[in-house]
C-alpha positions in Angstrom: 2.6 -41.2 -89.5 3.4 -39.8 -86.2 3.4 -36.1 -85.8 7.1 -35.9 -84.9 8.0 -37.8 -87.9 5.8 -35.8 -90.2 7.4 -32.5 -88.8 10.8 -33.9 -89.1 10.3 -34.8 -92.8 8.9 -31.2 -93.4 11.6 -29.6 -91.6 14.5 -31.5 -93.4 13.2 -30.5 -96.9 13.1 -26.9 -95.5 16.2 -26.8 -93.9 18.0 -28.4 -96.8 16.7 -25.8 -99.1 18.1 -23.1 -96.6 21.5 -25.0 -95.1 23.8 -23.1 -97.6 23.1 -19.7 -95.8 22.1 -20.7 -92.4 24.7 -20.0 -89.7 23.2 -21.6 -86.9 24.6 -20.8 -83.6 24.6 -16.8 -83.5 26.7 -15.9 -86.6 25.5 -13.4 -89.1 29.0 -12.5 -90.4 27.7 -8.9 -90.9 29.6 -5.8 -90.5 26.8 -3.6 -89.5 24.9 -3.7 -86.3 21.6 -4.2 -88.1 19.7 -4.9 -91.3 17.1 -3.2 -92.8 14.9 -6.1 -94.1 12.4 -3.9 -95.7 14.0 -0.5 -96.8 10.6 0.5 -98.6 8.6 0.4 -95.1 8.7 3.7 -93.2 10.3 3.3 -89.9 8.0 6.0 -88.5 5.3 3.8 -88.7 6.4 0.5 -87.8 4.7 -1.3 -84.9 6.2 -1.1 -81.5 7.4 -4.8 -81.5 10.3 -6.7 -80.7 10.9 -10.2 -81.5 13.7 -12.4 -80.2 14.5 -15.9 -81.8 16.4 -17.8 -79.6 17.5 -21.5 -79.0 17.9 -23.1 -75.4 21.3 -24.9 -76.7 22.8 -21.7 -78.1 25.6 -20.3 -75.8 25.3 -16.8 -77.5 21.6 -17.0 -76.5 22.4 -17.8 -72.8 24.9 -15.0 -72.4 22.3 -12.5 -74.1 19.6 -13.5 -71.7 20.6 -11.3 -68.6 20.7 -8.5 -70.9 17.4 -9.2 -72.4 16.0 -9.5 -68.9 17.4 -6.2 -67.8 16.1 -4.5 -71.0 12.7 -5.7 -70.1 12.6 -4.2 -66.8 13.2 -0.9 -68.4 11.5 -1.0 -71.9 8.6 1.3 -72.8 5.1 0.2 -71.7 4.0 0.4 -75.3 6.7 -1.7 -76.7 5.6 -5.6 -77.1 8.2 -8.4 -76.7 7.7 -11.7 -78.2 10.2 -14.7 -77.7 10.2 -17.1 -80.7 12.2 -20.4 -80.1 13.9 -20.9 -83.6 13.9 -24.1 -85.4 17.0 -24.2 -87.8 18.2 -27.7 -87.6 16.1 -31.0 -86.5 17.9 -31.2 -83.2 16.5 -27.8 -82.1 12.9 -29.2 -82.5 12.6 -30.7 -78.8 13.6 -27.2 -77.3 10.9 -25.2 -79.2 8.5 -28.1 -78.4 9.3 -27.7 -74.7 8.8 -23.9 -75.0 5.4 -24.4 -76.3 4.1 -26.8 -74.1 5.6 -24.9 -71.1 3.7 -21.8 -72.3 0.2 -23.4 -72.8 0.8 -25.2 -69.3 1.2 -21.9 -68.0 4.7 -22.4 -66.4 7.0 -20.8 -69.0 8.3 -18.4 -66.3 9.2 -21.1 -64.1 11.5 -23.0 -66.6 12.6 -20.4 -69.0 15.9 -19.1 -67.2 16.4 -22.5 -65.3 16.5 -24.3 -68.6 19.2 -22.2 -69.9 21.2 -22.5 -66.8 20.7 -26.2 -66.5 22.3 -26.6 -70.1 25.2 -24.0 -70.2 26.1 -23.7 -66.5 25.4 -26.9 -65.1 26.3 -28.9 -68.2 23.3 -31.4 -68.3 22.0 -33.1 -71.3 18.6 -31.9 -72.0 17.8 -32.2 -75.8 15.6 -35.2 -75.9 12.1 -34.8 -75.5 11.5 -37.1 -72.5 14.7 -35.3 -70.8 13.1 -31.9 -71.1 9.4 -33.3 -70.2 11.0 -34.6 -66.8 13.0 -31.2 -66.4 10.1 -29.1 -66.7 7.8 -31.4 -64.6 10.6 -31.1 -61.8 11.0 -27.6 -62.2 7.5 -26.5 -62.5 5.7 -29.0 -60.5 3.6 -30.5 -63.2 3.1 -33.9 -64.4 5.8 -34.9 -67.0 3.4 -36.9 -69.0 1.4 -33.8 -69.7 4.6 -32.1 -70.8 5.2 -34.7 -73.2 1.7 -35.0 -74.5 1.7 -31.1 -75.1 5.3 -31.3 -76.7 3.9 -33.8 -79.1 0.5 -32.3 -79.8 -1.0 -31.1 -83.2 -1.0 -27.5 -81.8 2.8 -27.6 -81.0 3.3 -29.1 -84.7 1.4 -26.1 -86.0 3.4 -23.7 -84.0 6.7 -25.1 -84.9 5.7 -24.7 -88.8 4.9 -21.1 -88.0 8.0 -20.3 -86.2 10.1 -21.9 -89.2 8.2 -19.7 -91.6 8.7 -16.7 -89.3 12.3 -17.0 -89.5 12.4 -17.5 -93.1 10.2 -14.4 -93.5 12.9 -12.5 -91.5 15.8 -13.9 -93.4 17.1 -15.5 -90.0 20.7 -16.8 -90.6 21.7 -17.2 -86.7 20.5 -16.7 -83.1 19.9 -14.6 -80.8 18.3 -12.4 -83.4 16.1 -9.7 -82.8 13.5 -8.2 -85.3 12.5 -4.7 -84.5 9.0 -3.5 -85.9 9.1 -6.2 -88.5 11.7 -4.0 -90.3 15.1 -4.2 -88.7 17.0 -7.4 -87.6 19.9 -7.3 -85.2 21.6 -9.5 -82.8 24.8 -10.4 -80.6 26.9 -11.5 -83.9 26.2 -8.4 -85.4 26.0 -5.7 -82.5 27.9 -7.5 -79.6 27.4 -6.3 -76.3 25.7 -3.2 -77.4 22.7 -5.1 -79.0 20.0 -3.8 -76.7 21.2 -0.3 -77.0 20.8 -0.8 -80.8 17.3 -2.2 -80.3 16.2 1.0 -78.4 17.9 3.2 -81.1 16.0 1.4 -83.7 12.7 1.7 -81.7 13.3 5.5 -81.6 13.0 5.8 -85.1 9.1 5.3 -84.7 7.0 8.4 -84.6 3.9 8.2 -82.4 
């Protein structure tokens, strides 16, 4: 059985189990600006880590990207930032595959913002594996065939499983979502335009 078929079967079963609670594109339906995922954990000792779950096809993620980029320019050096391409539906899979392929090929910085722009501003249809491989190849100056091979590799398949499991661990219900110190969850749907300030406030609860 091909890797893509195996992965789709795995995700289909997993997504079916969580479909009742998943709000796929950026809607958490929460009245609070953040959620404490682990009340028993002390905020003072949480690691200086921020994870962003996103999807290239999400308009909310596209709108949040400039704020994220500005925040990254000013964040403390001790704070580590990790992007995680979310997989909350089968049609999100190719975008996550593209992210991981570009990362391993060393061209992620050349395609991350351009891919958002091409989809949302330029209204290009970039949702199939072949389309994404061609786009990355042209934008980053690499062989599209190499991109496609990386997208369909066993390494990518394992990364997708890990990504999905991370999302379930942090009770992800929409994107963009930010996990602060493994303890707090916030996002555009919860904090609106103030989301990056909320992240700073949550990080400030740490005691070095």
